[in-house]
C-alpha distance (Angstrom), angle and dihedral (degrees) to the residues before:
residue distance angle dihedral
M1 . . .
T2 3.74 . .
V3 3.77 116.4 .
V4 3.77 115.6 -149.4
D5 3.79 117.7 -155.5
D6 3.80 104.3 -145.0
R7 3.77 95.6 171.9
P8 3.82 112.7 126.4
E9 3.74 114.5 -96.5
T10 3.73 112.7 -103.4
V11 3.80 111.3 -122.4
A12 3.75 116.5 -151.3
P13 3.81 112.1 -123.1
A14 3.77 115.4 -105.6
P15 3.76 113.4 -106.2
R16 3.78 113.1 -100.2
R17 3.75 114.2 -108.9
R18 3.72 113.0 -121.4
P19 3.79 111.7 -126.4
N20 3.75 116.0 -106.3
R21 3.79 102.6 -111.5
L22 3.78 94.0 -162.8
L23 3.80 91.6 52.4
A24 3.80 91.1 47.2
L25 3.80 90.7 49.2
L26 3.81 91.9 50.5
R27 3.80 91.4 47.4
N28 3.79 93.2 50.5
S29 3.82 91.3 45.4
W30 3.79 90.9 52.0
R31 3.81 91.2 49.6
Q32 3.79 91.0 51.0
L33 3.80 92.7 46.6
T34 3.81 93.9 49.5
S35 3.79 95.7 45.6
M36 3.77 119.3 113.2
R37 3.80 91.5 -121.5
T38 3.81 91.6 57.3
A39 3.82 91.2 47.7
L40 3.80 90.8 53.6
I41 3.81 91.5 47.4
L42 3.81 91.5 50.5
L43 3.80 91.4 47.5
F44 3.79 89.3 52.0
L45 3.83 91.0 47.8
L46 3.80 90.6 50.1
A47 3.80 90.3 54.1
V48 3.81 91.5 47.7
A49 3.83 91.8 46.6
A50 3.81 90.3 53.9
I51 3.82 92.0 58.7
P52 3.84 95.4 80.7
G53 3.81 88.6 50.2
S54 3.80 89.0 57.3
V55 3.80 97.8 41.5
L56 3.81 102.0 39.0
P57 3.82 123.8 56.1
Q58 3.81 114.6 -102.1
R59 3.81 125.8 -140.0
G60 3.78 93.3 -137.0
I61 3.81 91.9 55.9
S62 3.80 107.5 29.4
P63 3.82 116.6 5.7
E64 3.82 89.9 171.2
K65 3.80 90.7 61.5
V66 3.80 89.6 49.8
N67 3.82 90.3 54.1
E68 3.79 90.2 48.9
Y69 3.80 89.8 51.1
F70 3.81 90.0 53.9
I71 3.81 89.8 51.8
D72 3.82 93.8 47.0
H73 3.83 95.0 43.2
P74 3.82 107.4 30.1
D75 3.83 94.0 164.8
L76 3.80 101.3 40.7
A77 3.82 99.8 39.2
P78 3.85 97.5 66.0
R79 3.81 90.6 50.9
L80 3.78 92.0 50.5
D81 3.79 90.1 46.5
R82 3.81 91.7 56.0
I83 3.83 90.8 60.2
G84 3.80 93.5 44.7
A85 3.81 96.8 -107.5
F86 3.83 91.5 147.9
E87 3.82 92.2 50.0
V88 3.78 99.5 37.5
F89 3.78 100.1 152.5
G90 3.80 92.3 50.2
S91 3.80 97.1 42.6
V92 3.78 124.0 115.3
W93 3.80 95.3 -119.1
F94 3.80 94.1 50.0
S95 3.81 91.0 47.7
A96 3.82 89.8 49.4
I97 3.81 92.1 54.9
Y98 3.79 89.4 44.5
L99 3.82 93.8 52.6
L100 3.81 93.8 42.8
L101 3.80 90.4 52.4
F102 3.79 90.2 47.7
T103 3.82 91.2 51.5
S104 3.79 93.0 44.2
L105 3.80 92.6 52.3
I106 3.80 92.3 50.4
G107 3.81 90.6 48.5
C108 3.81 90.9 49.5
I109 3.78 96.5 46.4
T110 3.82 101.0 43.8
P111 3.85 98.6 66.4
R112 3.80 92.2 37.9
L113 3.79 91.3 51.6
R114 3.80 90.5 50.1
D115 3.81 91.8 50.0
H116 3.81 92.1 46.0
V117 3.81 93.0 52.3
R118 3.80 89.2 48.4
A119 3.83 90.4 50.7
L120 3.82 92.1 49.4
R121 3.80 91.0 52.3
S122 3.81 95.0 45.2
R123 3.78 124.9 86.2
P124 3.81 122.2 -108.4
P125 3.82 110.4 -90.4
A126 3.80 121.9 -98.4
A127 3.77 120.2 -93.1
P128 3.82 114.1 -89.2
K129 3.78 117.6 -110.1
R130 3.79 93.7 -122.7
M131 3.79 106.5 42.4
A132 3.79 90.3 167.1
R133 3.80 87.7 80.3
L134 3.81 92.1 62.2
P135 3.84 119.1 102.0
Q136 3.82 90.8 -112.8
H137 3.79 119.4 39.3
T138 3.78 137.7 156.8
V139 3.81 141.9 154.1
L140 3.81 121.2 -140.1
P141 3.80 139.8 155.5
A142 3.78 112.9 -71.7
P143 3.83 115.5 -112.1
P144 3.82 120.9 -117.1
G145 3.77 107.9 -83.6
G146 3.80 94.0 35.3
A147 3.79 119.1 -144.0
A148 3.82 94.3 -3.0
A149 3.81 91.7 58.2
V150 3.80 91.3 48.4
A151 3.81 91.0 50.1
E152 3.80 91.2 51.1
V153 3.81 92.1 53.6
L154 3.80 91.3 49.0
R155 3.79 93.5 49.1
K156 3.81 90.6 53.1
R157 3.79 87.3 56.1
R158 3.82 91.5 51.6
W159 3.78 98.8 -107.0
R160 3.79 120.9 149.5
V161 3.80 101.8 -117.6
E162 3.80 134.5 -162.6
V163 3.82 121.4 -177.4
R164 3.80 118.1 -156.0
G165 3.80 108.0 178.5
D166 3.80 106.8 -71.5
E167 3.79 92.7 -5.9
V168 3.79 128.9 86.2
S169 3.80 123.3 -164.8
A170 3.80 121.1 -171.1
E171 3.77 135.7 172.8
K172 3.76 136.8 -176.0
G173 3.81 140.2 176.5
Y174 3.79 104.9 69.7
L175 3.79 85.5 138.2
K176 3.81 88.3 82.8
E177 3.80 94.6 62.1
T178 3.82 91.3 36.6
G179 3.81 89.9 54.0
N180 3.79 91.0 45.9
L181 3.80 91.9 53.2
L182 3.81 91.6 43.3
F183 3.81 89.6 52.1
H184 3.80 94.0 52.2
T185 3.81 93.5 41.6
S186 3.80 89.4 51.3
L187 3.79 88.9 50.1
I188 3.80 88.8 57.1
A189 3.81 89.2 49.0
V190 3.82 88.8 51.8
L191 3.80 90.2 53.7
I192 3.81 90.4 48.7
G193 3.81 90.7 49.5
V194 3.80 91.5 50.6
A195 3.82 90.0 48.8
L196 3.81 92.2 50.2
G197 3.80 91.0 50.2
S198 3.80 91.1 47.9
W199 3.82 96.0 47.8
Y200 3.80 102.3 36.2
G201 3.81 102.8 22.0
W202 3.78 130.7 92.3
S203 3.78 137.7 -173.1
G204 3.77 140.6 -176.0
N205 3.81 139.8 -177.9
R206 3.78 126.6 -142.8
L207 3.81 138.9 171.7
L208 3.80 109.1 -135.0
V209 3.81 119.6 -163.8
A210 3.79 119.4 -155.9
G211 3.79 116.1 -104.7
A212 3.78 141.2 78.5
D213 3.82 92.3 -96.9
N214 3.81 93.3 58.5
A215 3.80 101.6 62.4
F216 3.78 116.6 151.3
C217 3.82 125.4 -148.1
N218 3.76 125.6 -161.5
T219 3.79 100.6 -105.2
R220 3.77 126.4 124.2
Q221 3.81 92.8 -120.3
Q222 3.81 92.3 60.4
Y223 3.78 95.6 55.6
A224 3.78 120.6 94.9
E225 3.81 88.0 -149.3
A226 3.79 124.1 13.3
K227 3.78 133.7 175.1
L228 3.80 123.0 -172.9
G229 3.78 124.4 -171.2
P230 3.83 119.4 -115.9
Q231 3.81 90.4 -103.0
V232 3.83 95.0 47.5
D233 3.79 125.5 89.5
S234 3.79 127.1 -164.6
A235 3.80 89.4 -111.6
D236 3.82 89.5 60.0
L237 3.81 93.1 67.5
P238 3.83 112.1 108.9
G239 3.78 115.1 -110.8
F240 3.80 115.0 -114.3
C241 3.80 138.4 124.7
L242 3.80 131.2 -147.5
R243 3.81 130.9 -155.1
L244 3.80 120.4 -172.5
D245 3.79 108.6 -132.3
D246 3.79 101.4 170.4
F247 3.77 142.2 -7.0
Q248 3.79 124.7 -160.4
A249 3.79 127.2 -168.6
R250 3.79 133.1 176.5
F251 3.78 126.2 -165.7
L252 3.77 135.7 -171.1
D253 3.79 121.0 -116.0
T254 3.80 88.2 -97.6
G255 3.81 91.0 57.6
Q256 3.79 95.1 -106.9
P257 3.83 112.5 142.3
E258 3.79 115.9 -108.5
F259 3.81 107.5 170.9
F260 3.81 137.4 10.6
N261 3.79 126.8 -177.9
A262 3.80 131.4 168.6
T263 3.81 124.1 -162.1
V264 3.80 115.0 -157.0
T265 3.78 138.2 171.9
V266 3.79 113.5 -128.4
D267 3.79 124.2 -159.1
G268 3.77 140.3 140.3
P269 3.80 141.4 113.5
D270 3.80 93.5 -63.7
E271 3.81 98.1 38.6
P272 3.82 131.9 53.5
T273 3.78 115.6 -122.5
R274 3.78 108.2 -94.1
S275 3.78 144.5 136.8
A276 3.80 118.8 -108.6
N277 3.78 138.7 -178.3
F278 3.79 127.7 -151.5
S279 3.78 138.2 164.3
V280 3.80 140.3 -168.4
N281 3.80 97.8 -72.2
S282 3.83 96.4 29.0
P283 3.82 109.1 61.2
L284 3.78 123.7 -163.8
R285 3.82 110.8 -104.6
L286 3.77 114.3 -146.5
N287 3.78 134.1 167.5
G288 3.78 103.0 -53.8
A289 3.81 94.7 -22.8
S290 3.80 141.9 79.0
V291 3.80 122.8 -145.6
Y292 3.79 115.2 -149.1
L293 3.79 126.7 -165.9
L294 3.81 107.2 -132.7
G295 3.78 104.4 166.0
H296 3.77 147.7 -27.1
G297 3.76 142.0 -146.8
Y298 3.79 146.6 150.5
A299 3.78 132.8 -69.0
P300 3.84 110.0 -158.1
V301 3.80 113.3 -141.0
I302 3.82 108.0 -136.1
R303 3.81 125.7 -177.9
Y304 3.78 118.7 -159.5
T305 3.84 121.3 -167.6
D306 3.80 114.4 -162.5
R307 3.79 128.1 -149.1
F308 3.81 91.6 -88.3
G309 3.82 91.3 58.2
R310 3.80 96.4 -108.4
S311 3.82 117.4 135.8
Q312 3.79 130.4 -147.4
I313 3.80 127.4 -173.5
S314 3.79 128.0 -146.0
D315 3.81 123.1 -165.5
E316 3.80 99.4 169.1
P317 3.84 115.3 154.5
F318 3.78 118.5 -103.4
L319 3.80 111.0 -140.3
T320 3.80 118.1 -127.5
T321 3.79 117.7 -114.8
G322 3.81 93.2 -140.4
D323 3.80 101.5 -101.8
M324 3.80 122.9 126.4
G325 3.81 92.1 -111.3
L326 3.84 92.9 63.8
T327 3.78 93.4 -121.0
S328 3.81 104.3 -176.9
E329 3.78 136.5 -160.7
G330 3.79 128.1 -162.2
L331 3.78 151.7 134.6
A332 3.80 133.7 -102.5
A333 3.82 110.4 -166.0
F334 3.81 127.1 -172.8
P335 3.83 106.2 -173.1
D336 3.85 93.0 162.7
A337 3.80 95.3 55.3
N338 3.82 124.4 118.1
V339 3.82 95.3 24.9
D340 3.82 110.5 156.0
P341 3.85 106.1 -120.0
K342 3.81 90.8 -150.2
T343 3.78 99.5 51.5
G344 3.79 99.2 21.0
K345 3.78 88.7 -133.6
R346 3.76 134.3 117.9
A347 3.75 132.7 -168.7
P348 3.84 108.3 -104.6
D349 3.80 92.1 -126.6
E350 3.83 96.6 56.1
Q351 3.79 100.0 78.3
M352 3.81 113.7 123.5
A353 3.79 131.9 -141.0
F354 3.79 133.4 168.8
T355 3.78 126.1 -158.0
G356 3.74 115.4 -163.3
I357 3.76 151.6 170.9
Y358 3.79 115.9 -133.9
L359 3.81 117.7 -152.8
P360 3.84 115.2 -167.8
S361 3.82 89.2 -166.5
A362 3.77 107.9 21.5
P363 3.82 119.8 -165.3
Q364 3.77 118.6 -107.1
Q365 3.80 92.7 -118.0
A366 3.79 135.9 34.8
P367 2.95 142.4 -53.4
F368 3.79 93.9 70.4
V369 3.78 98.0 -167.6
R370 3.81 104.2 107.4
S371 3.79 133.9 48.0
E372 3.81 118.1 -130.8
Y373 3.83 97.3 -152.0
P374 3.83 135.3 16.5
T375 3.82 96.9 -123.2
E376 3.82 125.2 72.9
R377 3.80 103.3 -95.0
N378 3.81 96.7 136.1
P379 3.83 107.7 4.3
A380 3.79 118.9 -164.1
L381 3.78 135.5 168.3
N382 3.79 119.4 -149.4
L383 3.83 106.1 -158.3
V384 3.80 133.5 -170.3
A385 3.85 114.2 -163.5
Y386 3.81 122.8 -144.1
R387 3.79 128.2 -172.6
G388 3.80 127.5 -170.5
N389 3.77 143.1 63.4
L390 3.80 107.2 -24.0
G391 3.79 91.6 -170.5
L392 3.79 94.1 -122.5
D393 3.81 93.9 121.2
A394 3.81 89.9 56.8
G395 3.80 92.2 58.1
I396 3.79 93.5 -116.4
P397 3.84 107.7 162.0
G398 3.76 116.1 -124.9
S399 3.75 144.9 155.0
V400 3.79 121.3 -83.0
Y401 3.80 89.2 -146.2
Q402 3.83 100.4 51.3
L403 3.78 135.9 43.5
D404 3.80 115.4 -115.3
Q405 3.79 101.2 -105.9
R406 3.81 91.1 -162.7
Q407 3.80 89.1 71.1
V408 3.81 89.2 50.4
R409 3.81 93.9 48.9
T410 3.81 92.2 49.4
G411 3.82 91.4 49.6
K412 3.80 95.1 -117.6
V413 3.82 88.9 118.3
K414 3.80 119.8 41.4
E415 3.77 132.8 -169.1
V416 3.81 112.3 -116.4
G417 3.81 103.4 178.4
T418 3.79 152.2 -34.2
K419 3.79 128.9 -123.1
L420 3.82 139.5 171.1
L421 3.80 109.6 -139.2
R422 3.77 129.3 -166.6
K423 3.78 120.8 -154.3
G424 3.83 109.3 -68.4
E425 3.83 95.7 14.4
T426 3.83 123.5 128.7
W427 3.80 129.1 -145.7
T428 3.82 120.4 -154.7
L429 3.80 113.3 -152.4
D430 3.82 128.0 -146.9
D431 3.82 93.1 -94.0
G432 3.82 93.7 51.8
T433 3.81 95.7 -102.0
T434 3.80 117.3 130.2
V435 3.78 137.5 -144.4
E436 3.80 122.3 -161.6
F437 3.80 130.1 -165.2
L438 3.83 104.1 -139.5
G439 3.80 99.7 176.2
T440 3.79 137.3 -89.5
E441 3.77 142.0 -71.6
R442 3.77 124.0 -149.9
Y443 3.78 120.4 -118.8
V444 3.79 133.6 -171.5
T445 3.79 132.3 -152.6
L446 3.80 110.2 -128.2
S447 3.77 130.6 -165.1
V448 3.81 113.6 -162.7
R449 3.78 113.1 -165.1
H450 3.78 141.8 173.1
D451 3.80 117.6 -167.8
P452 3.82 115.4 170.8
G453 3.80 91.0 -173.0
S454 3.82 96.7 55.9
T455 3.81 95.3 94.6
M456 3.79 91.6 48.8
L457 3.80 89.8 47.8
L458 3.80 92.2 51.7
V459 3.81 94.6 48.3
S460 3.79 94.4 42.5
C461 3.82 92.8 48.4
G462 3.80 89.6 52.3
A463 3.80 90.8 48.5
L464 3.80 89.3 46.1
L465 3.80 91.4 57.2
V466 3.81 91.9 46.7
G467 3.79 90.6 50.0
L468 3.80 91.4 47.3
M469 3.82 91.1 53.2
G470 3.80 91.2 50.0
S471 3.80 91.4 47.2
L472 3.81 93.0 50.4
F473 3.79 100.0 42.7
G474 3.80 102.3 31.5
R475 3.83 116.2 102.6
R476 3.78 122.8 -164.2
R477 3.85 113.7 -145.0
R478 3.80 142.7 152.1
V479 3.81 135.2 -152.4
F480 3.80 130.2 -166.8
F481 3.80 130.9 -160.1
R482 3.82 125.3 -167.3
V483 3.81 120.8 -175.7
M484 3.82 110.4 -151.3
P485 3.81 137.7 167.2
S486 3.79 117.8 -90.2
D487 3.77 125.2 -114.2
P488 3.82 104.6 -73.9
T489 3.82 92.6 -152.2
E490 3.79 110.7 132.9
G491 3.75 111.9 -108.2
S492 3.77 94.9 30.7
P493 3.83 111.5 137.1
T494 3.81 90.8 -132.4
V495 3.77 99.0 48.5
G496 3.79 109.9 147.5
S497 3.83 94.5 17.2
S498 3.83 132.1 96.0
L499 3.77 128.9 -113.8
M500 3.76 129.0 -146.8
E501 3.79 125.2 -147.1
V502 3.82 114.8 -152.9
G503 3.79 129.1 -169.0
G504 3.78 133.5 176.9
L505 3.78 134.7 -163.3
P506 3.83 128.7 -174.5
R507 3.80 111.0 -147.9
T508 3.80 92.8 -157.8
D509 3.79 136.5 28.7
Y510 3.81 103.8 -63.9
P511 3.84 116.8 158.0
G512 3.81 92.3 -177.3
F513 3.79 96.4 56.6
A514 3.83 93.4 100.0
D515 3.82 91.1 58.5
E516 3.79 92.3 46.2
F517 3.81 90.3 48.8
A518 3.81 90.5 53.0
Q519 3.80 90.1 47.9
L520 3.80 90.5 51.4
I521 3.82 92.7 49.3
A522 3.82 89.8 51.1
A523 3.82 91.1 51.2
V524 3.83 92.4 49.4
N525 3.81 89.6 50.4
G526 3.78 89.6 53.3
D527 3.81 94.0 -113.9
E528 3.81 96.8 136.2
R529 3.80 92.9 168.5
A530 3.77 91.4 58.1
A531 3.80 89.8 47.3
E532 3.81 90.3 51.6
R533 3.79 91.5 48.4
A534 3.78 89.0 53.1
G535 3.79 87.1 52.3
P536 3.78 128.8 -160.2
R537 3.76 118.5 -58.1
E538 3.80 104.7 -111.9
G539 3.77 118.4 -139.2
T540 3.82 95.5 18.0
E541 3.75 132.2 109.4
């Protein structure tokens, strides 16, 4: 006899797959990075990282201040330089925080945006079975028309309504989450705008003295300070030239500025020749660049006649000291003076330089160190003459606004006299040479900038404020209405009529929800006067 084994075949269990540890690590890291707590920490770190950029001088803004910091702090400055403290906003660590925050914001917003769109497209939830457990609850006679009439009142008050037979569900306040998402999306747009301006933008500062001989063209070499983005080359700068024709300034009796206006002639390969005016709050718009008026001052015109009878003129700007009277300090150097016309040679210690203080409105009595008013009511130039080897022939770099004090300390340059000159006066030095104060020219401080992310920054900042207002003043809430038969007990005052149970639930902290709920009940009952007395809830949506 053949025995058949009809028992089911035992199948060996499949081996369990070991979890991929690398994948799990990446998933957990992404969750941590895109959490709200991490985003707040990174935002705080970004604010802290920006503090050194505000406290310490930056090479891209003021390289002269950076050099002064190295001189004043010879031990500390090299250590700070190694960690990028003088180029904070272009350093690796600042960029790392910036990019991590950017990534975290995108990771936070994407799932929330998806959930918010799904919530906007979904219907309001059904009324709970036990509405008495809701924070706001009442029972009242149903209005004529039942659930349809209730839904009509709610729609007029801009509630999202869903009718399910004798039940009405309504919700309101999605503006809060919409504003929250708009705020964070605008913050990402702000970061993108800043990145565009940093990568593809450029800027430069230049002092421009009035006169046809002082024209300025938009090349990197002609800027006193220039900063080009990593994606910008010198050849990418638009071609235009500026010549300052006139500068007008008005001041109040107290010395406060009232009006500034610069008149320039614009020409060049990328700009038609024309005359243009611009002021502090109205920059000059050129092809791909904006010219801003930052400041102004005076450039004393000084003529020096050497011992061979040859004259040279200096019209270098004198920088203002910061007082309201526009007191200015500067340097007029004449390195080519006293050259023998026969031999073409000059003794190395016969170069001339004059440091001075220019006072547009000098006081009537000494000391002549401070101007009393910013316009030229009583102009005076207080000069100190120096003779010697200025060090220019040796190629020693130096400032065009200050005398190299190292040459003075070593005795290579010596002081030979001091004189206060009025306009048109001449000073004869000990060697028979003369210096004459001819007058002044006006100069302006210009900042030429190109920022491709400025429009995005403006729009995104406006959207950011709108989103912030919606996030702060929006209140999410729901109300439910259920029409039900009245108590059929004989003797009841509502026998034969219907009742309506109403419940309300605020989804967020909303102290004024009880008043709004009462206002809504009054409107459903048809008591418009009571609804008006309750008044609209300001700042809610």
